[in-house]
VOLUMVEX-263895 format. One record per residue (C-alpha): residue in one letter; x negated, y negated, z. Coordinates in steps of 0.02 Angstrom, whole numbers. Example, Ala and Ser with C-alpha at 12.3 -4.5 7.8 and 13.67 -1.06 7.14 Angstrom:
# residues 2
<"A" <-615 225 390>>
<"S" <-684 53 357>>
This chain:
# residues 344
<"M" <-908 151 722>>
<"R" <-1010 16 636>>
<"P" <-965 -169 637>>
<"Q" <-894 -253 483>>
<"T" <-960 -419 418>>
<"A" <-860 -554 327>>
<"F" <-933 -692 219>>
<"L" <-835 -845 165>>
<"I" <-875 -880 -18>>
<"E" <-858 -1063 -67>>
<"D" <-1026 -1094 -151>>
<"R" <-1171 -997 -225>>
<"S" <-1279 -1008 -69>>
<"Q" <-1151 -903 25>>
<"I" <-1165 -768 -108>>
<"G" <-1351 -766 -70>>
<"N" <-1315 -743 116>>
<"A" <-1203 -595 79>>
<"R" <-1331 -520 -40>>
<"R" <-1469 -530 92>>
<"A" <-1358 -449 223>>
<"A" <-1314 -310 100>>
<"A" <-1500 -284 61>>
<"D" <-1537 -263 246>>
<"M" <-1394 -140 263>>
<"A" <-1455 -42 110>>
<"A" <-1630 -29 184>>
<"L" <-1561 38 349>>
<"L" <-1458 166 254>>
<"E" <-1611 222 152>>
<"F" <-1553 164 -19>>
<"D" <-1691 178 -148>>
<"E" <-1741 27 -253>>
<"T" <-1621 69 -395>>
<"Q" <-1471 97 -283>>
<"A" <-1510 -59 -181>>
<"G" <-1517 -157 -343>>
<"R" <-1342 -98 -384>>
<"V" <-1282 -160 -215>>
<"G" <-1358 -331 -251>>
<"L" <-1277 -335 -423>>
<"A" <-1107 -291 -349>>
<"I" <-1120 -433 -222>>
<"T" <-1176 -559 -354>>
<"E" <-1043 -513 -481>>
<"S" <-898 -505 -357>>
<"G" <-950 -668 -272>>
<"T" <-973 -756 -439>>
<"N" <-801 -696 -496>>
<"I" <-724 -772 -339>>
<"L" <-804 -941 -373>>
<"K" <-763 -942 -559>>
<"H" <-583 -889 -548>>
<"A" <-521 -936 -374>>
<"G" <-643 -1065 -305>>
<"R" <-653 -980 -135>>
<"G" <-628 -811 -55>>
<"R" <-712 -682 57>>
<"L" <-831 -536 43>>
<"L" <-822 -396 172>>
<"L" <-967 -275 199>>
<"N" <-956 -111 293>>
<"A" <-1069 40 317>>
<"I" <-981 204 274>>
<"E" <-1033 386 286>>
<"C" <-996 553 201>>
<"E" <-1079 717 248>>
<"G" <-1222 623 329>>
<"I" <-1251 515 173>>
<"G" <-1248 327 200>>
<"G" <-1150 208 91>>
<"I" <-1090 29 82>>
<"E" <-912 -28 57>>
<"I" <-891 -200 -25>>
<"I" <-722 -285 -28>>
<"A" <-693 -449 -121>>
<"L" <-537 -551 -84>>
<"D" <-465 -710 -157>>
<"K" <-300 -801 -174>>
<"G" <-331 -862 -350>>
<"P" <-225 -846 -507>>
<"G" <-244 -657 -517>>
<"I" <-287 -558 -673>>
<"A" <-158 -554 -811>>
<"D" <-231 -399 -898>>
<"L" <-332 -294 -777>>
<"A" <-366 -155 -903>>
<"A" <-443 -279 -1026>>
<"S" <-546 -361 -888>>
<"L" <-625 -193 -846>>
<"R" <-697 -179 -1022>>
<"D" <-877 -239 -1035>>
<"G" <-888 -399 -1136>>
<"H" <-713 -461 -1096>>
<"S" <-706 -639 -1031>>
<"T" <-572 -769 -1000>>
<"R" <-698 -906 -957>>
<"G" <-816 -904 -1106>>
<"T" <-951 -805 -1011>>
<"L" <-1033 -640 -1058>>
<"G" <-892 -547 -970>>
<"G" <-997 -420 -875>>
<"G" <-900 -445 -712>>
<"L" <-770 -312 -677>>
<"G" <-840 -191 -804>>
<"A" <-1011 -203 -722>>
<"L" <-936 -181 -549>>
<"S" <-842 -25 -604>>
<"R" <-999 45 -685>>
<"V" <-1115 25 -535>>
<"S" <-989 88 -406>>
<"S" <-957 268 -358>>
<"D" <-777 218 -328>>
<"F" <-698 56 -388>>
<"Q" <-521 -4 -361>>
<"A" <-436 -169 -397>>
<"Y" <-269 -243 -349>>
<"T" <-206 -404 -425>>
<"Q" <-45 -503 -438>>
<"P" <-24 -652 -554>>
<"G" <-24 -810 -450>>
<"K" <-64 -719 -287>>
<"G" <-245 -665 -302>>
<"T" <-359 -517 -327>>
<"A" <-436 -387 -212>>
<"L" <-579 -271 -262>>
<"R" <-653 -123 -168>>
<"M" <-817 -38 -211>>
<"E" <-912 110 -137>>
<"L" <-1100 123 -169>>
<"W" <-1200 269 -97>>
<"S" <-1383 301 -57>>
<"R" <-1365 463 -153>>
<"Q" <-1228 565 -233>>
<"I" <-1093 625 -113>>
<"P" <-1012 797 -129>>
<"E" <-835 827 -188>>
<"R" <-724 886 -45>>
<"A" <-540 896 0>>
<"V" <-483 751 107>>
<"P" <-308 787 177>>
<"I" <-305 622 270>>
<"E" <-381 467 191>>
<"I" <-432 325 308>>
<"G" <-485 144 288>>
<"G" <-482 -13 390>>
<"L" <-565 -172 449>>
<"C" <-606 -251 616>>
<"L" <-665 -432 626>>
<"P" <-693 -553 770>>
<"K" <-601 -713 806>>
<"P" <-684 -857 711>>
<"G" <-830 -920 815>>
<"E" <-852 -759 914>>
<"A" <-1004 -647 890>>
<"V" <-911 -484 927>>
<"S" <-733 -424 908>>
<"G" <-622 -393 1058>>
<"D" <-532 -261 953>>
<"G" <-595 -87 912>>
<"W" <-540 72 827>>
<"G" <-601 249 813>>
<"V" <-552 415 735>>
<"E" <-584 597 776>>
<"I" <-560 725 638>>
<"Y" <-530 912 659>>
<"R" <-486 1010 502>>
<"D" <-327 927 435>>
<"Q" <-293 835 598>>
<"V" <-342 658 641>>
<"T" <-327 563 805>>
<"I" <-332 374 780>>
<"L" <-351 246 920>>
<"V" <-335 57 903>>
<"A" <-377 -54 1051>>
<"D" <-358 -242 1079>>
<"G" <-457 -298 1231>>
<"L" <-372 -434 1332>>
<"G" <-435 -604 1273>>
<"H" <-587 -624 1162>>
<"G" <-776 -610 1163>>
<"V" <-894 -493 1255>>
<"D" <-777 -442 1397>>
<"A" <-636 -398 1277>>
<"H" <-761 -306 1167>>
<"Q" <-817 -202 1316>>
<"A" <-639 -148 1353>>
<"A" <-607 -98 1172>>
<"R" <-775 -7 1163>>
<"L" <-736 95 1320>>
<"A" <-570 146 1242>>
<"T" <-654 212 1084>>
<"E" <-786 300 1189>>
<"T" <-647 385 1287>>
<"L" <-576 448 1122>>
<"S" <-747 521 1079>>
<"A" <-754 608 1249>>
<"H" <-578 680 1229>>
<"P" <-562 709 1040>>
<"R" <-420 836 1044>>
<"E" <-310 761 1179>>
<"E" <-131 720 1140>>
<"P" <-91 533 1127>>
<"L" <-10 513 1298>>
<"A" <-150 607 1387>>
<"L" <-279 501 1297>>
<"I" <-194 340 1351>>
<"D" <-194 403 1531>>
<"A" <-382 439 1515>>
<"C" <-411 264 1447>>
<"H" <-309 190 1590>>
<"G" <-436 259 1713>>
<"A" <-588 217 1606>>
<"L" <-536 34 1584>>
<"A" <-494 0 1767>>
<"R" <-646 -112 1792>>
<"T" <-624 -207 1629>>
<"R" <-502 -339 1571>>
<"G" <-392 -200 1505>>
<"A" <-322 -179 1332>>
<"A" <-171 -150 1223>>
<"L" <-187 25 1152>>
<"A" <-106 135 1020>>
<"V" <-147 317 986>>
<"A" <-78 431 850>>
<"K" <-116 613 813>>
<"L" <-82 665 634>>
<"V" <-67 840 559>>
<"A" <-69 832 369>>
<"S" <-19 1013 339>>
<"G" <128 997 457>>
<"N" <187 830 385>>
<"R" <203 765 562>>
<"G" <127 653 692>>
<"S" <141 599 874>>
<"F" <117 426 946>>
<"A" <99 333 1110>>
<"G" <68 148 1134>>
<"V" <51 17 1269>>
<"G" <48 -168 1226>>
<"N" <57 -261 1062>>
<"I" <-25 -145 934>>
<"V" <94 -130 785>>
<"C" <115 44 711>>
<"R" <223 79 559>>
<"V" <256 232 451>>
<"E" <278 185 268>>
<"N" <338 299 128>>
<"T" <427 274 -36>>
<"S" <601 282 41>>
<"A" <587 205 213>>
<"S" <485 109 341>>
<"R" <484 156 525>>
<"H" <417 53 669>>
<"L" <343 158 812>>
<"I" <383 78 980>>
<"S" <250 37 1110>>
<"Y" <285 6 1295>>
<"N" <246 -150 1394>>
<"G" <87 -154 1498>>
<"I" <-102 -169 1498>>
<"V" <-205 -9 1492>>
<"G" <-327 -14 1638>>
<"H" <-214 -125 1745>>
<"T" <-24 -118 1746>>
<"M" <51 23 1645>>
<"R" <230 81 1662>>
<"K" <284 258 1623>>
<"T" <249 287 1439>>
<"K" <328 415 1323>>
<"E" <257 507 1173>>
<"L" <352 495 1010>>
<"A" <356 625 871>>
<"F" <380 568 691>>
<"S" <384 636 514>>
<"W" <232 599 406>>
<"V" <261 674 235>>
<"E" <134 693 96>>
<"G" <97 522 20>>
<"A" <157 426 174>>
<"L" <52 291 256>>
<"L" <24 252 439>>
<"I" <-24 70 466>>
<"L" <-86 5 634>>
<"H" <-143 -172 673>>
<"S" <-181 -288 817>>
<"D" <-89 -451 847>>
<"G" <-222 -546 749>>
<"L" <-115 -498 598>>
<"G" <58 -571 572>>
<"T" <200 -447 579>>
<"H" <311 -507 436>>
<"W" <222 -414 297>>
<"D" <318 -299 180>>
<"L" <232 -176 64>>
<"A" <379 -191 -55>>
<"A" <313 -365 -98>>
<"Y" <154 -283 -167>>
<"P" <205 -164 -308>>
<"G" <77 -25 -328>>
<"L" <-28 -72 -176>>
<"A" <28 81 -77>>
<"T" <-62 194 -201>>
<"R" <-231 109 -176>>
<"H" <-369 159 -56>>
<"P" <-316 129 126>>
<"A" <-458 5 152>>
<"L" <-396 -99 5>>
<"I" <-219 -99 76>>
<"A" <-287 -156 244>>
<"A" <-390 -293 161>>
<"V" <-243 -365 62>>
<"L" <-137 -373 220>>
<"Y" <-282 -458 309>>
<"R" <-304 -584 167>>
<"D" <-121 -635 170>>
<"Y" <-71 -617 354>>
<"D" <-226 -652 458>>
<"R" <-174 -776 594>>
<"G" <-350 -852 592>>
<"R" <-356 -878 781>>
<"D" <-384 -703 851>>
<"D" <-482 -543 828>>
<"V" <-401 -440 692>>
<"T" <-396 -253 657>>
<"V" <-298 -164 521>>
<"V" <-310 25 496>>
<"V" <-219 126 361>>
<"L" <-207 315 347>>
<"R" <-130 415 204>>
<"N" <-69 595 205>>
<"R" <-149 660 44>>
<"G" <-95 840 64>>
<"A" <-210 940 -51>>
<"G" <-309 787 -111>>
<"T" <-483 816 -181>>
<"R" <-561 645 -180>>
<"P" <-734 634 -99>>
<"G" <-711 578 80>>
<"A" <-790 424 156>>
<"S" <-768 370 334>>
<"G" <-793 191 386>>
<"G" <-751 91 538>>
<"P" <-763 -67 637>>
């Protein structure tokens, strides 16, 4: 899974830094000149909107993939005044600041998929997908999105996450290596590599495999869930402080992890079965994110792309002193949206 990059946006020079990084990413993913130009436009417009309306914010860049086709996911976050009339702002020519008003309308036009979430007085979050070429339509029974970022000042994240997909089944693993930096990163990486080597194992068996694989590392907190969309069900096992919650329209359920460190001291762990109905979310995150979030405080957010949900939680609950990972999965049932997979 590819690393994600975050850019603090407080002045125009930082927009330029993000645009250059996106251009390098587009070249690696074989974007042609026209498509790469759209990526640059998306970075410029979203960064400029942050400065104009909020004064500061962040841009997140991630490489994504669908059917072997490369793409770029751009997420723009701010805690500004929000957008009073989102529908009007999406029309080309609309402006609340006396400018030409190409912002959100232009972003929607150049993106293969564009979503926005805004709350008056609380800020705005935008998510865009741009592809090197057109991606095919396909059914995506489980929709996935997330982010993984290092502790400020660290070059790599001590967290990691990975997914393995088989038909309408997904196995998701989130790891938080003990501490920070390169040694923690190695532990998290070995956990995701163990998932790749055992893609169809049940959660408890996969944790046992990771326990052996991480014996010579610092160890890690670990959570594993196996989801079956057609069966509206899942199974879960966790060791350490990875939060895992099932969210649907009527209830929220916290899935319990056991004390211990995978690779070092691990008590007997049990596997938990849970209901995961169509439309429900599964949200996992490391302890770099505060735990007091409540989706009910964000009307309409649960219907957005999982990566946008993860990004809003990161914007508002990032502790700012640790690696942070947030992963969101949705049971779409017979959904037909084109599928994109991204990762840390």
